[in-house]
MARLUMLO-818158 format. One line per 2 residues: number of its first residue (from 1); for each residue y, z, x of N, C-alpha, C. Coordinates in nm, 3 decimals. Example, Ala and Ser with C-alpha at 12.3 -4.5 7.8 and 13.67 -1.06 7.14 Angstrom:
<pts>
1	-0.569/0.780/1.319/-0.450/0.780/1.230/-0.330/0.780/1.320 | -0.225/0.708/1.285/-0.106/0.714/1.367/0.003/0.787/1.290
</pts>
This chain:
<pts>
1	0.542/-2.721/4.724/0.435/-2.791/4.658/0.304/-2.750/4.724 | 0.207/-2.715/4.644/0.079/-2.681/4.697/-0.009/-2.806/4.716
3	-0.117/-2.788/4.789/-0.216/-2.896/4.804/-0.311/-2.879/4.688 | -0.337/-2.989/4.617/-0.422/-2.985/4.499/-0.546/-3.076/4.519
5	-0.660/-3.027/4.471/-0.785/-3.104/4.478/-0.791/-3.202/4.360 | -0.728/-3.168/4.247/-0.734/-3.253/4.127/-0.594/-3.313/4.106
7	-0.590/-3.446/4.080/-0.456/-3.508/4.056/-0.384/-3.448/3.937 | -0.452/-3.405/3.834/-0.387/-3.346/3.715/-0.310/-3.220/3.751
9	-0.366/-3.139/3.843/-0.297/-3.014/3.884/-0.170/-3.046/3.962 | -0.171/-3.152/4.042/-0.050/-3.193/4.110/0.052/-3.240/4.009
11	0.010/-3.315/3.910/0.106/-3.366/3.808/0.166/-3.252/3.730 | 0.090/-3.150/3.698/0.144/-3.037/3.623/0.251/-2.970/3.706
13	0.225/-2.948/3.833/0.319/-2.884/3.923/0.446/-2.974/3.933 | 0.426/-3.101/3.951/0.539/-3.197/3.965/0.625/-3.193/3.839
15	0.561/-3.196/3.724/0.637/-3.196/3.595/0.715/-3.068/3.581 | 0.650/-2.955/3.614/0.724/-2.826/3.610/0.843/-2.829/3.705
17	0.827/-2.887/3.822/0.938/-2.896/3.919/1.049/-2.991/3.867 | 1.008/-3.104/3.802/1.108/-3.195/3.746/1.191/-3.122/3.640
19	1.127/-3.046/3.554/1.198/-2.978/3.446/1.292/-2.871/3.506 | 1.243/-2.797/3.602/1.328/-2.692/3.664/1.443/-2.753/3.737
21	1.418/-2.863/3.813/1.527/-2.927/3.885/1.630/-2.990/3.790 | 1.582/-3.041/3.673/1.680/-3.093/3.577/1.762/-2.985/3.519
23	1.708/-2.866/3.497/1.784/-2.751/3.451/1.893/-2.713/3.550 | 1.856/-2.717/3.680/1.953/-2.684/3.786/2.066/-2.789/3.785
25	2.029/-2.916/3.767/2.133/-3.020/3.763/2.227/-3.004/3.650 | 2.173/-2.963/3.532/2.258/-2.951/3.417/2.341/-2.823/3.420
27	2.296/-2.720/3.490/2.371/-2.597/3.505/2.480/-2.608/3.610 | 2.462/-2.697/3.708/2.554/-2.712/3.817/2.689/-2.765/3.761
29	2.800/-2.718/3.814/2.933/-2.768/3.775/3.003/-2.833/3.890 | 3.043/-2.956/3.873/3.124/-3.026/3.974/3.268/-2.985/3.961
31	3.353/-3.025/4.057/3.491/-2.985/4.051/3.557/-3.029/3.919 | 3.517/-3.144/3.869/3.580/-3.191/3.745/3.519/-3.133/3.620
33	3.424/-3.038/3.637/3.364/-2.968/3.526/3.233/-3.028/3.476 | 3.205/-3.149/3.526/3.078/-3.217/3.484/2.958/-3.158/3.554
35	2.840/-3.203/3.510/2.714/-3.162/3.571/2.655/-3.278/3.646 | 2.537/-3.261/3.701/2.467/-3.367/3.769/2.381/-3.439/3.670
37	2.444/-3.518/3.588/2.380/-3.582/3.471/2.278/-3.691/3.510 | 2.315/-3.773/3.608/2.227/-3.884/3.649/2.095/-3.833/3.702
39	2.092/-3.741/3.796/1.966/-3.691/3.844/1.887/-3.619/3.736 | 1.958/-3.544/3.650/1.888/-3.474/3.541/1.816/-3.577/3.449
41	1.887/-3.685/3.419/1.830/-3.786/3.329/1.711/-3.851/3.396 | 1.723/-3.883/3.522/1.609/-3.943/3.597/1.488/-3.851/3.588
43	1.510/-3.724/3.618/1.400/-3.626/3.622/1.339/-3.611/3.480 | 1.419/-3.608/3.377/1.366/-3.592/3.248/1.289/-3.719/3.196
45	1.332/-3.834/3.240/1.253/-3.954/3.205/1.126/-3.960/3.293 | 1.127/-3.898/3.406/0.997/-3.882/3.485/0.903/-3.799/3.407
47	0.950/-3.695/3.342/0.867/-3.607/3.262/0.810/-3.685/3.145 | 0.895/-3.764/3.075/0.848/-3.841/2.959/0.738/-3.935/3.001
49	0.762/-4.005/3.110/0.665/-4.105/3.155/0.534/-4.040/3.198 | 0.540/-3.935/3.271/0.420/-3.867/3.319/0.342/-3.811/3.196
51	0.405/-3.743/3.106/0.336/-3.691/2.988/0.275/-3.806/2.908 | 0.348/-3.912/2.891/0.299/-4.026/2.819/0.174/-4.087/2.879
53	0.174/-4.091/3.015/0.055/-4.151/3.080/-0.069/-4.061/3.061 | -0.051/-3.932/3.065/-0.167/-3.846/3.047/-0.210/-3.844/2.899
55	-0.119/-3.843/2.806/-0.157/-3.842/2.666/-0.215/-3.975/2.626 | -0.181/-4.084/2.693/-0.236/-4.216/2.658/-0.386/-4.221/2.695
57	-0.434/-4.134/2.783/-0.573/-4.135/2.819/-0.660/-4.092/2.701 | -0.601/-4.021/2.606/-0.673/-3.976/2.490/-0.631/-4.065/2.367
59	-0.720/-4.152/2.326/-0.684/-4.250/2.219/-0.640/-4.186/2.089 | -0.673/-4.056/2.069/-0.630/-3.991/1.945/-0.477/-3.973/1.937
61	-0.410/-3.987/2.051/-0.267/-3.968/2.055/-0.189/-4.094/2.016 | -0.262/-4.206/1.994/-0.198/-4.333/1.952/-0.087/-4.377/2.042
63	-0.105/-4.362/2.170/-0.007/-4.409/2.271/-0.076/-4.518/2.351 | -0.020/-4.640/2.342/-0.083/-4.748/2.422/-0.089/-4.716/2.571
65	-0.199/-4.750/2.632/-0.219/-4.713/2.773/-0.108/-4.757/2.866 | -0.055/-4.874/2.841/0.048/-4.929/2.932/0.194/-4.905/2.871
67	0.200/-4.820/2.776/0.329/-4.790/2.714/0.356/-4.641/2.700 | 0.368/-4.575/2.817/0.381/-4.427/2.814/0.508/-4.379/2.745
69	0.612/-4.458/2.736/0.733/-4.410/2.672/0.714/-4.398/2.518 | 0.610/-4.451/2.467/0.581/-4.428/2.323/0.548/-4.286/2.293
71	0.527/-4.202/2.393/0.512/-4.060/2.373/0.635/-3.998/2.308 | 0.746/-4.064/2.321/0.869/-4.015/2.258/0.854/-3.995/2.105
73	0.763/-4.070/2.045/0.733/-4.053/1.901/0.624/-3.954/1.875 | 0.567/-3.896/1.975/0.462/-3.789/1.959/0.530/-3.664/1.906
75	0.452/-3.581/1.840/0.508/-3.458/1.784/0.569/-3.368/1.889 | 0.530/-3.381/2.016/0.592/-3.299/2.123/0.744/-3.319/2.126
77	0.785/-3.446/2.103/0.925/-3.479/2.109/0.997/-3.483/1.975 | 0.917/-3.514/1.869/0.976/-3.512/1.735/1.073/-3.626/1.708
79	1.061/-3.739/1.771/1.152/-3.849/1.752/1.080/-3.957/1.666 | 1.157/-4.045/1.605/1.106/-4.157/1.529/1.180/-4.283/1.576
81	1.156/-4.317/1.697/1.221/-4.432/1.753/1.146/-4.562/1.715 | 1.215/-4.670/1.710/1.153/-4.798/1.689/1.090/-4.849/1.820
83	1.002/-4.943/1.810/0.939/-5.001/1.932/1.049/-5.062/2.024 | 1.149/-5.129/1.959/1.258/-5.187/2.037/1.338/-5.078/2.109
85	1.366/-4.970/2.043/1.441/-4.862/2.109/1.363/-4.803/2.228 | 1.233/-4.785/2.208/1.149/-4.732/2.314/1.146/-4.827/2.430
87	1.127/-4.958/2.404/1.123/-5.055/2.513/1.256/-5.064/2.591 | 1.365/-5.049/2.520/1.496/-5.049/2.585/1.514/-4.926/2.676
89	1.470/-4.811/2.627/1.477/-4.694/2.711/1.396/-4.707/2.838 | 1.275/-4.763/2.819/1.189/-4.786/2.937/1.249/-4.885/3.031
91	1.307/-4.993/2.980/1.367/-5.094/3.065/1.485/-5.038/3.139 | 1.568/-4.960/3.073/1.690/-4.906/3.133/1.665/-4.794/3.231
93	1.564/-4.708/3.205/1.554/-4.583/3.274/1.431/-4.564/3.360 | 1.328/-4.647/3.344/1.203/-4.616/3.417/1.213/-4.659/3.563
95	1.165/-4.578/3.649/1.158/-4.607/3.793/1.017/-4.572/3.836 | 0.939/-4.674/3.872/0.800/-4.655/3.898/0.766/-4.552/4.004
97	0.846/-4.549/4.110/0.823/-4.455/4.219/0.843/-4.317/4.173 | 0.945/-4.292/4.093/0.980/-4.158/4.049/0.899/-4.107/3.932
99	0.854/-4.190/3.845/0.798/-4.148/3.718/0.652/-4.117/3.713 | 0.580/-4.142/3.816/0.433/-4.121/3.804/0.386/-3.981/3.822
101	0.471/-3.893/3.872/0.438/-3.749/3.889/0.305/-3.733/3.964 | 0.272/-3.822/4.051/0.152/-3.815/4.128/0.165/-3.908/4.250
103	0.086/-3.877/4.350/0.084/-3.963/4.467/-0.039/-4.052/4.461 | -0.034/-4.171/4.513/-0.148/-4.259/4.512/-0.267/-4.194/4.586
105	-0.390/-4.220/4.547/-0.505/-4.164/4.616/-0.501/-4.192/4.767 | -0.535/-4.092/4.843/-0.537/-4.108/4.987/-0.406/-4.095/5.059
107	-0.300/-4.059/4.985/-0.173/-4.037/5.049/-0.127/-3.899/5.037 | -0.032/-3.856/5.111/0.023/-3.723/5.099/0.156/-3.703/5.168
109	0.219/-3.598/5.134/0.347/-3.560/5.202/0.318/-3.432/5.276 | 0.248/-3.442/5.386/0.196/-3.321/5.451/0.286/-3.259/5.549
111	0.357/-3.334/5.627/0.438/-3.276/5.732/0.357/-3.219/5.850 | 0.225/-3.243/5.850/0.139/-3.192/5.956/0.156/-3.272/6.080
113	0.141/-3.212/6.193/0.149/-3.276/6.323/0.281/-3.347/6.344 | 0.383/-3.297/6.278/0.518/-3.357/6.297/0.541/-3.481/6.218
115	0.441/-3.535/6.146/0.461/-3.653/6.067/0.492/-3.613/5.922 | 0.613/-3.648/5.875/0.649/-3.607/5.736/0.568/-3.674/5.627
117	0.517/-3.798/5.653/0.443/-3.864/5.555/0.309/-3.911/5.615 | 0.204/-3.899/5.538/0.072/-3.938/5.581/0.022/-4.048/5.488
119	-0.006/-4.170/5.544/-0.048/-4.276/5.464/-0.187/-4.326/5.508
</pts>
């Protein structure tokens, strides 16, 4: 991960990493023949949430600011889910720490001076 001056650049890199990591999870084969489905699902819902939050900033996208999972009905995803279906997906799968694709302002994961986290 690079150091970014703009939060959006960090989010783009994080989303790219989420997608690539989910591909690796789905390509991996366990002894029983299965893949790493749970981490892949978590990562892909992180992507949904992060994209929804950025698209909600532009009112033309018709995504409520506090409802990023409504991005699932955006043309990017091509779905026609009901509000109830979207809320259930959000309730079941959203994890606030994992889904924001950004670090809070003033924080970092630097590893500098032997400290893995800087707060």
